C-alpha positions in Angstrom: 131.7 -71.4 125.8 134.4 -70.1 123.5 135.5 -66.6 122.7 136.1 -65.3 119.1 139.8 -65.0 118.3 141.0 -61.9 116.6 142.2 -62.7 113.1 145.3 -60.7 111.9 146.6 -59.9 115.3 146.3 -63.5 116.4 148.3 -64.6 113.3 151.0 -62.1 114.2 151.2 -63.5 117.7 151.5 -67.0 116.3 154.3 -65.9 114.0 156.2 -64.4 116.9 155.6 -67.5 119.0 157.1 -69.6 116.2 160.2 -67.4 116.1 160.5 -67.9 119.9 159.8 -71.5 119.7 162.3 -72.5 117.1 164.8 -69.6 117.3 165.1 -69.5 113.5 163.8 -67.3 110.7 160.1 -67.4 109.8 161.0 -69.1 106.5 161.9 -72.2 108.4 158.7 -72.4 110.4 156.1 -72.7 107.8 155.4 -76.4 108.0 156.1 -79.3 110.2 157.1 -82.4 108.2 157.2 -86.1 108.9 161.0 -85.7 109.3 160.6 -83.1 112.0 158.5 -85.5 114.0 161.1 -88.3 113.6 163.8 -85.8 114.6 162.1 -85.4 118.0 163.3 -88.8 118.9 166.8 -87.4 119.2 165.7 -85.7 122.4 165.6 -88.3 125.1 162.6 -86.8 126.9 160.6 -86.5 123.7 161.6 -90.0 122.7 160.3 -91.2 126.0 157.0 -89.3 125.5 156.7 -90.7 122.0 157.2 -94.2 123.2 154.8 -94.0 126.1 152.0 -92.0 124.5 152.0 -94.0 121.2 152.6 -97.2 123.3 155.5 -98.2 121.0 156.8 -101.7 121.7 153.4 -102.9 123.0 151.5 -105.6 121.3 148.5 -103.4 120.4 145.5 -105.3 119.0 143.9 -103.4 116.2 140.2 -102.5 116.7 137.6 -102.3 114.0 133.8 -101.6 113.8 131.4 -99.0 115.2 133.1 -96.5 117.4 136.6 -97.5 116.4 137.0 -95.6 113.2 140.3 -93.7 112.7 140.8 -90.3 111.1 143.5 -90.0 108.5 146.2 -87.4 109.1 146.1 -84.9 106.2 149.1 -83.0 107.4 149.3 -81.5 110.9 145.7 -82.6 111.6 146.2 -84.8 114.7 144.8 -82.0 116.9 141.6 -82.2 115.0 141.5 -86.0 115.0 142.1 -86.3 118.8 139.6 -83.6 119.7 136.7 -84.9 117.5 137.2 -88.5 118.5 136.7 -87.5 122.2 133.8 -85.1 121.5 131.9 -87.6 119.5 132.3 -90.2 122.2 130.1 -87.9 124.4 126.5 -89.0 124.4 125.0 -85.6 123.9 127.2 -85.0 120.8 126.4 -88.5 119.4 122.7 -88.0 119.9 122.7 -84.6 118.2 124.9 -85.4 115.3 124.8 -89.2 115.0 121.7 -89.6 112.7 122.4 -91.0 109.3 118.9 -89.9 108.2 119.9 -86.3 109.0 122.9 -86.6 106.7 120.7 -87.5 103.8 118.0 -85.0 104.6 120.5 -82.1 105.0 122.4 -83.0 101.9 119.1 -82.7 99.9 117.8 -79.6 101.6 120.8 -77.4 102.3 121.9 -75.2 99.5 125.6 -75.7 100.1 126.1 -78.7 102.5 129.9 -78.6 102.1 129.9 -75.2 103.7 127.4 -76.0 106.5 128.9 -76.7 109.9 126.0 -78.8 111.2 126.1 -81.0 108.1 129.8 -81.5 108.4 129.6 -82.3 112.1 126.8 -84.8 111.5 128.6 -86.3 108.5 131.8 -86.9 110.5 130.0 -88.2 113.6 128.0 -90.7 111.6 131.1 -91.8 109.7 133.0 -92.4 113.0 130.3 -94.2 114.8 128.9 -96.3 112.0 131.9 -98.5 111.6 131.5 -98.3 107.8 135.1 -97.1 107.4 136.6 -99.0 110.3 137.4 -102.1 108.2 140.7 -103.8 107.5 142.6 -102.2 104.6 142.9 -104.1 101.4 146.4 -105.0 100.4 147.6 -103.9 97.0 147.6 -106.5 94.2 150.9 -108.4 94.3 151.6 -107.4 97.8 154.1 -109.4 99.8 153.1 -111.5 102.8 154.4 -108.8 105.1 152.4 -106.1 103.3 149.3 -108.3 103.4 149.7 -108.7 107.2 150.2 -105.0 107.7 147.1 -104.2 105.7 145.0 -106.6 107.7 146.1 -104.9 110.9 145.3 -101.4 109.7 142.4 -99.3 108.4 142.2 -96.3 106.1 139.8 -94.4 108.3 138.0 -91.2 107.4 139.6 -88.3 105.3 138.6 -85.1 107.2 139.5 -82.6 104.5 135.9 -81.2 103.9 135.3 -81.1 107.7 138.6 -79.3 108.3 137.9 -76.8 105.6 134.4 -76.0 106.8 135.1 -75.8 110.5 138.3 -73.8 110.0 136.9 -71.4 107.3 137.7 -67.7 108.0 140.0 -68.6 110.9 143.6 -67.6 110.4 145.0 -70.7 112.1 142.5 -73.5 111.8 142.2 -72.8 108.0 145.9 -73.2 107.6 148.0 -76.3 107.3 150.0 -75.6 110.5 149.9 -77.6 113.6 147.5 -76.2 116.3 146.8 -76.4 120.0 144.2 -79.1 120.7 142.8 -77.1 123.6 142.2 -74.0 121.4 140.6 -76.2 118.7 138.3 -77.7 121.4 137.2 -74.2 122.3 136.7 -73.3 118.6 134.5 -76.3 117.9 132.4 -75.7 120.9 131.9 -72.2 119.8 130.6 -73.3 116.5 128.4 -76.0 118.0 126.8 -73.5 120.3 126.2 -71.0 117.5 124.7 -73.7 115.2 122.4 -74.9 118.0 121.1 -71.4 118.5 120.7 -70.8 114.8 118.7 -74.0 114.2 116.8 -73.9 117.5 118.1 -77.3 118.6 119.5 -78.5 121.9 123.1 -77.4 122.4 125.1 -80.6 123.1 128.0 -78.7 124.5 126.0 -77.5 127.5 127.0 -80.7 129.3 130.6 -79.3 129.3 129.8 -75.8 130.7 130.0 -74.6 134.3 130.4 -71.4 136.3 133.5 -70.4 138.2 133.3 -68.0 141.2 136.2 -65.6 141.7 136.7 -64.0 145.1 138.9 -61.0 145.7 139.6 -59.6 149.2 141.2 -56.2 149.7 143.8 -56.8 152.4 143.7 -53.1 153.5 140.0 -52.9 154.2 139.1 -56.6 154.5 136.2 -56.1 152.1 135.3 -58.8 149.5 134.2 -58.8 145.9 132.7 -61.9 144.1 132.3 -62.4 140.4 131.1 -65.3 138.2 132.0 -66.4 134.7 131.1 -69.3 132.5 133.7 -71.8 131.3 133.9 -75.1 129.5 137.4 -76.1 130.5 139.2 -75.8 133.9 142.8 -74.6 133.6 144.8 -76.5 136.2 148.2 -75.4 137.7 151.0 -77.9 138.1 153.0 -77.1 141.3 156.4 -78.8 140.8 157.3 -78.1 144.4 154.7 -80.6 145.5 156.3 -83.5 143.7 156.2 -86.7 145.7 159.5 -88.1 144.4 161.9 -85.2 145.0 164.7 -87.4 146.3 164.6 -89.7 143.2 164.5 -86.6 140.9 167.6 -85.1 142.6 169.5 -88.4 142.4 168.7 -88.6 138.7 170.0 -85.1 138.2 173.3 -86.1 139.8 173.6 -89.2 137.7 172.7 -87.2 134.5 175.4 -84.6 135.3 178.0 -87.4 135.8 177.1 -89.1 132.6 177.1 -85.8 130.7 180.6 -85.0 132.0 181.8 -88.3 130.7 180.2 -87.8 127.4 177.7 -90.5 127.9 174.0 -90.4 127.1 171.2 -91.0 129.5 168.9 -93.8 128.5 165.2 -93.1 128.2 164.4 -95.8 130.8 166.7 -94.0 133.3 164.9 -90.7 133.2 163.1 -89.7 136.4 160.5 -86.9 136.3 158.7 -85.0 139.1 155.4 -86.7 139.9 152.6 -84.5 141.2 149.3 -85.8 142.3 146.3 -84.3 140.6 144.8 -83.5 144.1 147.8 -81.2 144.7 147.3 -79.6 141.3 143.7 -78.8 142.1 144.6 -77.6 145.6 147.0 -75.1 144.0 144.5 -74.0 141.4 141.7 -73.4 143.9 144.0 -72.1 146.7 144.5 -68.5 147.8 147.1 -66.3 146.2 148.3 -62.8 146.8 148.1 -60.0 144.2 150.8 -57.3 144.6 150.3 -53.6 143.7 146.6 -53.7 144.3 145.1 -50.3 144.7 142.4 -50.4 147.3 139.2 -48.5 146.3 138.7 -47.9 150.0 142.0 -46.5 151.2 143.3 -45.3 147.8 146.6 -46.9 148.7 148.6 -49.5 146.8 148.8 -52.7 148.7 147.8 -56.4 148.3 144.7 -58.4 147.6 144.0 -62.1 148.2 142.3 -63.9 145.3 140.8 -67.4 145.0 138.5 -69.4 142.9 135.7 -71.9 143.4 133.3 -74.0 141.2 129.9 -72.4 141.0 128.4 -75.4 139.3 129.6 -78.8 138.4 129.1 -79.9 134.7 128.0 -83.3 133.6 131.3 -83.6 131.7 134.4 -81.9 133.3 137.4 -81.1 131.1 140.8 -80.3 132.8 143.5 -78.5 130.8 146.9 -79.0 132.5 149.1 -75.9 132.3 152.1 -77.7 130.9 153.3 -74.8 128.8 154.9 -71.6 130.1 157.4 -68.8 129.2 161.0 -69.1 130.4 163.0 -66.2 131.7 164.1 -65.5 128.2 160.5 -65.6 126.9 161.0 -69.0 125.3 157.8 -71.1 125.3 158.6 -74.3 127.3 156.9 -77.4 128.4 156.9 -78.7 132.0 158.8 -82.0 132.0 156.7 -83.8 134.7 154.1 -86.4 135.3 150.7 -85.9 136.9 149.1 -88.8 138.9 145.5 -88.8 137.7 143.0 -91.2 139.4 140.3 -93.0 137.6 137.8 -91.4 139.9 137.8 -87.8 141.0 135.8 -86.0 143.7 136.0 -82.2 143.9 132.8 -81.3 145.7 135.0 -79.6 148.3 135.8 -76.8 145.8 132.1 -75.7 145.4 131.4 -72.1 146.2 128.9 -69.3 145.6 129.1 -65.6 144.7 127.0 -64.7 147.7 128.6 -62.7 150.5 129.3 -64.9 153.6 128.4 -64.0 157.1 130.7 -61.3 158.3 131.9 -60.3 154.8 131.4 -56.7 153.5 131.1 -56.0 149.8 134.0 -54.3 148.2 132.7 -51.5 146.0 134.0 -50.9 142.5 136.8 -48.4 142.4 137.5 -45.8 139.8 138.3 -47.2 136.4 142.0 -48.3 136.2 144.0 -47.7 133.0 146.4 -50.3 131.7 150.1 -49.2 132.1 151.1 -47.9 128.7 154.7 -49.2 129.1 153.6 -52.7 129.9 151.1 -52.7 127.1 153.6 -51.4 124.6 156.2 -54.0 125.5 153.7 -56.9 125.1 152.4 -55.5 121.8 155.9 -55.3 120.5 156.1 -59.0 121.0 153.3 -59.4 118.6 150.3 -59.8 120.9 147.0 -58.0 120.2 146.6 -54.7 122.1 143.4 -56.0 123.7 145.2 -59.0 125.2 148.1 -56.8 126.3 145.7 -54.4 128.1 143.8 -57.2 129.7 147.0 -58.8 131.0 148.3 -55.5 132.4 145.0 -54.9 134.2 144.6 -58.4 135.5 148.1 -58.1 137.1 147.4 -54.6 138.4 150.1 -53.1 136.2 152.8 -54.9 138.2 155.2 -55.3 135.2 155.8 -57.0 131.9 156.9 -60.4 133.4 153.7 -60.7 135.5 151.5 -59.7 132.6 153.2 -62.2 130.2 152.9 -65.0 132.8 149.2 -64.2 133.2 148.8 -64.1 129.4 150.4 -67.5 128.8 148.3 -69.1 131.6 145.1 -67.6 130.1 145.8 -67.8 126.4 143.2 -70.6 126.1 140.5 -68.8 128.0 137.2 -68.5 126.1 137.0 -64.7 126.7 140.7 -63.9 126.1 139.8 -61.8 123.0 136.6 -60.3 124.3 136.5 -56.6 124.8 137.6 -55.4 128.2 134.6 -54.9 130.4 133.9 -51.4 131.6 131.8 -50.5 134.6 128.1 -50.6 133.7 125.6 -47.8 134.4 122.7 -50.2 134.0 121.5 -48.6 130.8 119.9 -50.6 128.1 121.9 -52.1 125.3 120.7 -49.7 122.6 121.2 -46.6 124.8 124.7 -47.6 125.9 126.0 -47.2 122.3 126.9 -43.8 121.0 123.9 -42.6 118.8 126.1 -41.0 116.2 128.2 -44.2 115.9 125.0 -46.3 115.7 123.9 -44.1 112.8 127.3 -44.6 111.1 127.1 -48.4 111.4 123.5 -48.3 110.2 124.6 -46.4 107.1 126.6 -49.4 106.1 123.5 -51.5 105.8 123.0 -52.9 109.3 119.9 -52.6 111.4 119.8 -50.3 114.5 119.8 -53.4 116.8 122.7 -54.9 115.1 124.7 -51.7 115.2 123.9 -51.0 118.9 124.9 -54.5 120.0 128.1 -54.5 118.0 129.1 -51.1 119.3 128.5 -52.3 122.9 130.6 -55.4 122.3 133.5 -53.2 121.0 133.3 -50.2 123.3 131.9 -47.9 120.7 134.7 -48.5 118.1 133.0 -48.3 114.7 135.7 -50.2 112.8 135.8 -53.0 115.3 131.9 -53.0 115.4 131.7 -53.5 111.7 134.3 -56.3 111.8 132.3 -57.9 114.7 129.2 -57.9 112.6 131.0 -59.4 109.6 132.4 -62.1 111.8 128.9 -62.9 113.2 126.9 -63.1 109.9 124.0 -64.9 111.6 123.4 -62.2 114.2 120.3 -60.3 113.4 119.8 -58.4 116.6 116.2 -59.7 116.9 117.2 -62.5 119.2 118.8 -60.3 121.9 115.6 -59.7 123.9 114.9 -63.4 124.1 118.5 -64.4 125.1 118.0 -63.8 128.9 114.7 -65.6 129.1 115.8 -68.4 126.8 119.1 -69.0 128.7 118.7 -72.4 130.4 120.4 -73.0 133.7 123.7 -74.9 133.4 123.6 -78.5 134.5 124.7 -79.1 138.1 125.2 -82.0 140.4 127.6 -83.7 142.7 131.3 -83.1 141.8 132.2 -86.8 141.5 133.6 -88.0 138.2 135.3 -90.8 136.4 138.0 -90.4 133.8 137.0 -91.5 130.3 139.4 -89.8 127.8 142.8 -88.2 127.7 144.4 -86.2 124.9 148.2 -86.3 125.2 150.8 -84.1 123.5 154.3 -85.0 122.3 156.6 -82.1 121.7 157.9 -78.9 123.2 155.1 -76.5 122.3 151.3 -76.8 121.9 151.4 -75.6 118.3 153.9 -78.2 117.2 154.5 -81.9 117.8 151.8 -84.6 117.8 148.5 -85.3 119.6 147.1 -88.7 120.5 143.7 -89.6 122.2 143.0 -92.4 124.5 139.3 -93.1 125.1 137.6 -95.6 127.4 135.0 -97.5 125.5 133.0 -100.5 126.5 135.0 -100.6 129.8 138.4 -100.8 128.0 140.9 -98.2 126.9 141.5 -97.6 123.2 144.3 -95.6 121.5 143.3 -93.3 118.6 146.5 -92.2 116.9 145.1 -90.6 113.7 144.0 -93.6 111.5 145.5 -96.2 113.9 143.0 -97.5 116.4 143.9 -100.3 118.8 143.3 -101.6 122.3 145.5 -99.7 124.7 147.8 -101.6 127.0 149.1 -98.8 129.2 147.2 -95.5 128.6 149.6 -92.6 129.5 147.3 -91.0 132.0 150.2 -89.2 133.7 151.2 -87.4 130.5 147.8 -85.9 129.5 147.2 -82.4 128.3 143.4 -82.5 128.3 141.5 -84.8 130.7 137.8 -85.6 130.2 135.7 -86.8 133.1 132.0 -87.8 133.2 129.8 -87.5 136.3 129.4 -90.7 138.2 
């Protein structure tokens, strides 16, 4: 499941984030160079991450053959390489896109295969899994003995330029040469895969990653409860630093660091001590109860508090965890938590299963009157470059409790699949066509769209004609004819015991998700391998504690 990101407004937000991130003019933030990556080593923490994630200093044995093909970095494309290496290691993706016969058939039958997402997905999958490109590089004629040895220990890998251009087409960020957030790219690819599966009438391989989440809200004043469900393909996980298991060691390190700094001495990378938080505590914080202030009770009409919590409605075959390592500081600077998370090889989270059904003794909390987003909060967030829809959603989700609360919510939920979806309004139960304003339907129809297309687009955009037309242009394959069959065709999500084993980790080096470097570690044939762009080798110490995205499969 993946939402559709707004184009121009999203770019404005990215530009503003870049200004925050680097505290320099926009002219200096256009492109990350190789030099900028090398300069990160000047920062001791980043140097430590770089060493551990890339496993520098280890005797890494190069891997070749099927399943061990690298992807060449074509400039800030490590987010693409890491994400696709992991996705194509999932059986459902390999089965759907791994047929070499399909590559030949589609190339001959598709009018423009280079602009066809399914063809490009299949082509890359076949290339990665065949082993055809995972062969030792040939040394140049007249190469030295050292150069010959280096070539024999490396591979050229696959050049992903056509794939990147096709998958990123019409997307402000993924069509650019800038570094991107691997979690956002994961969502983007799954959105395309789901759309392509529906268009071609094939099995959606991303369904193994989807699950439902149950949200529970209890009005403290009345004691009444409201449940809601939503579909996700990635679980965003909190990192509670106050639950670190090595607090004494961290405090001792801070004292030593202060003493060395006072003397003008540097702290060595091997002396750094970071907070270590067990994943179990992270999940407990994520699924635990929290209090929402300034909640207006629909029963008493008074402003008070509400208690909210979350459970898993279903457990997917493949569970993806995104660690909330990035946040906004008090000065609105994007920061990264400098900590480690202890992640086990096996994970059991069945205890967090829940349902949206009222429990014995609970009374349903009715919907209250429609709440409007605080204009001051929305204006302040929009002034920072965020889209108005996101600003309104953040204000409403935090019950208009202020800019800081709204910004914190927005940063935690920036990767949500529905972050750019229209704000849901109370439904009257009317049909799709009748819920759209008839005059506006006629206006959209006059532009060459069908009545069903117009009605659905207006419903998606709260009867905004301009946005409805933009929605239709961004969904060129939507005809309107498929809507009646959607509900009946929607297959139930996979479900089973919430017991998993870790099989892949995508780690990030840097201070912000849209800069730095991404590396994937994948467990294949019972052993861990490192996929660092075109470099593929047997891993010695996979950095499980430094992961940004964790991929688990059901046991």
